[in-house]
N, C-alpha and C positions, 0 to 999 in steps of 0.2 A: 651670324650667331656663333658663339663659341660652341665647339662640339666636344668639350672635355667630358669624357664619360664618367658617370658616377661610380665610385668604388662600391663593390658589392658587399653584402653582409654575409655572415655565416648562414648556411642553408636553413637552419631552424628558425632564425629571425626572418629570413626572406619568406618562409612559409606563413609566418604570422602576418607579415605585411600583405601578402596576397589574400589571406582570409579577411583582413580588414577591408581591403579593396572590394571584395565580393559582397561583404555586408553593406558597405556604403552604396554600391550600385543597386542593391536590393532595397534600399531605404531602411535598413534595420540598424538604427543608431545605437540601440541598446547592445546589440551584439558587437558592433564596431567599438564601442566604448570599453566593453569587457575585454575584448581582444587587445586593445591598446594598453589596458592595465597589465595584461600578461606580458606584452612586449616591453613595457617599462621594467617590470620585474626581471625579465630575462636579461636586459641590458645591465641592470644593477648587479645581478648575480654573477655575470661574466665580466664585470668591470669595464664595460664598453660604453663610454659616455656618448659617443656618436650615436649608438643605437638608442640610448635613453632619450637623447634630444630629438631623434626622429620620432619616437613613440610619443613623447610629450607634445610635439607639434600636432600630430594626428589627434591625440586626446583633447587638446585644447579646441581644435576645430569642432569636434563632436559636442563638447560642453557648450560652446557658443551656440551651436545649432539648437540645443535644448534650452537655451536661455539661462544656463548655470554659469555665470561669468565671474563670480567672486574669485579674485586672485589670479585670474587667467592672464590678464595683461602683464602682470609682473613676471609670471613664468615665461611668457613668450618673449618679453624684452630681455630676460636673462639669457635665453637661448640665442637670441639675435646678437647679443653682445659677446658671448663666449665661444660660440661654435665656429670652427674654421671651415665647416662643411657647407658648400653653397646651397645644397638641397635643404638642409636644416634651417639655414638662415632665410631661404625663400619661404619655407613653411611658416616660420615664426612671423615674418613680416606680412605674409599673405593673411594669416588668421588675425593678426592685429588689424589689418584693413577691414576684415569681415566684422570684427568686434566693433570698430568705430562706425561702420556702416549701420550695424544694428542699433547703435546709440544715436544715430542720425547726425553724427559729426562727420560730414562728408568731406571736409578739407583734410582732416586727419586720415580718413579712409583713403583718399587719393595719395596722400603723402606715403603711407605705408605700402600701398599697392605699387607705387613706383619703385620703392626700395625692393619689394618682392620681384618686380619685373627685372631689375638690374641683376639680382642673384639668379633669377631664372635663366638669363642669358648665359651665365657661367656654367649652368648645369647641362646645356645642350638639349633640354627637354622641351619640345614645342608645346606640349600640353600645359606645362607650368606657365609658359609665356602667354599662352592663349587665355588662361583664366585670369591672369593679371590684367590683360586688356579688357576682358569682360567686367572685371571688378571696377576698373577705372570708368568704364562706360556706365555702369550702374550708378556710380556716384555722380557722374555728370548728368544723367537723367534726373536724379533726385534734385539737382540744382537747376533743372530745366534747360540744360544745354543739349538739346536733342540731336542736332546735326553732329556736334563734336562726339557725342556718345556713339552715333552710328559709325563714325570713322573708327572708333575703338572696336566696335563689334565686328566690323569688316576685317580688321587685322586679326581679331580673335578667331574668326571662322577660317581665315586663310591659313592658320597654323595647325588646324585639325585635319586628320586623315579623312578622305572621302567616305561616304556611307553613314548610316545611322549611328548615333551615339548620344549619350545623355548630355555631354557638354554642348554638342552641336544643337540639340533640341532647345536647351535653355537659352543659348545665345540667340538662336533664331527667334524665340519668343520675345526676348528683349528688343531685338532689332525690329521685329514686326510692330511692336507698340510704338516705337519711335517713328516709323514710317506713317502710322495712322495719325499721330499727333501732328506731323508735318503735312498731313492731308495727301499723302502718297498712298492711296488706298489699295491699288493693285499689288504693289510689292509688299505692303503691310499684311494683307489677308493671305497672300501666298506664303509668307514666312511663318505666320501664325498657324495656318493649317498644316504646313510641313512639320512644325514643332509638335503639334498635337498628334499627328499620325506617328511621328517618331516615338513619342512618349508611350503611345498605345502599344506599338510594336515591341518596345523595350520592356513593357510592363513595369515602368518606373513606379515604385511603390508609394512615394511621398505625395500626398494629395495636393499640396501647394503647387507642385510642378505643373499639373494640368489646370488647376483653378486659376493660376495667374494668367495662363493663356486664355481661358474662358472669359475672364474679366476684360482682357484686352479686346477679345472678339465682341463682347457685349458693347464696349465703348465704340468700337469701329462701326458696328451695325447701327448704333444710335446716330452716328455722324452721317451715315448715308440713308437714313430713314427706313431701314429694314427692321422694324420694331419687333416682329414675331421672332426673327432670328436672334435679335439682341436679348429678348426676354428668355429664350430657351437657354442661351449660354449663361446669362445672369443667374437664373434659377439653379442650374447645375452647380455653379460656383457657390451660391448661397447655401445650398443643402450640404455640400462638403464642408464649408466653413462652420456651419452650425454643428455638424457632427463632431468636428474637431475642437469646438469651443474656442475658435480663434477670433477674437474680437476685431482685430484689424481687418481680416478678410470679410467678416460679417459686415462691418461698417462700409467697406467699399462696395460690396454686393448690394446691400440695401440702398445705398445711394444711387448706384447705377440703375437698379430696377425702378426706383422712384423716377429717375430721369426717363427711362423707357416709357413708363405710363404717362408721364406728363407730356412728353413730346408726341405720344400717340393720341393725346386728348382724353385719356382715361384718368380724370383728375381725382376721383375718389380712391382708386387704387394707388395713385401716386401719393396722395396724402397719407394713406395707411403705411406705405413703405417709409416715407420720411418721418412719420411719427414713431414707427418702430426704431428707426435709426436714432432719433432724438432721445427716446426713452431709454434705449440700451446704452448709448455711447455718450450722450450729452444731456443727462437728466436735469441739469440746472439751467439749461438754455431754453426757456419756454417759447422764445420767438423763433427758434430755428426752423420748425416745420413750415410756418408761414413764409419765412424768408426763402426757403428752398422752393416752395411752390411759386413764389413771385419772381424770383431771379433766374436768369439763364447762367448757371454756374458750371455746367459740365465741362466746358472748355478750359476752366480755370483749375480743375482738379487733376493732380498728377498722381496716377495710380502707383507709380514706383517711388514716390517721395516718402 
């Protein structure tokens, strides 16, 4: 890996970057976005295009996380084309990959993640390189290439410092799910519980971080016939998703809870979950509930797609 150090910014801008990082780690996207706007204004006021591009990259990432993507791709592509700074080009390509992942265009996601990886190598920042491998792994999972994704996650983990950290927790969760799908249950549960413990210890604020692990645990316990444990994790994820009004998480949680009850022989409960799923997410598909009750589909559903 190239170890070219990144040039520093003036202290005032560096302090803004540090405050943005703290806000992100606390899960406070509103504060991170407001601080990014201040950082852009600072760069414009001081005629520092490199600082402006750095702040624009951060701001784009936060807008994507909030689902506010109008014009974001154009801004990021402009930074990617004009900036000579490898960190700024990395950020632009990385957040383009996140944007296309959000749009379910997994081939473009991988394309930009690999560009981001190439620029990360020039920065000498292992954390940048790690998240590129994680992003490529996520896109491969969405395409159901689970073993290939695991290889990316292993590389991502190997680039992180030892000890608890948010990136490590998220990657462990992703890897754990892949192990479960590949029926490697011991390493799968080990990785998922390690991720959950780490997220608790870090007090990671965004509910999706824990709920994605809960859904994977629900799936894994269905696979090994531990239905009470599957139900507990599924219910926790469902309550969090309903509180956040996140339809995608609600859909996955209702589906898995229906599978828990169906596999456990509780057909009335299963029917009620599947009917809630149909009514909320697929109101025009009147046959869906009966289909889910009759067919064994849980091995066909990819929670990360």
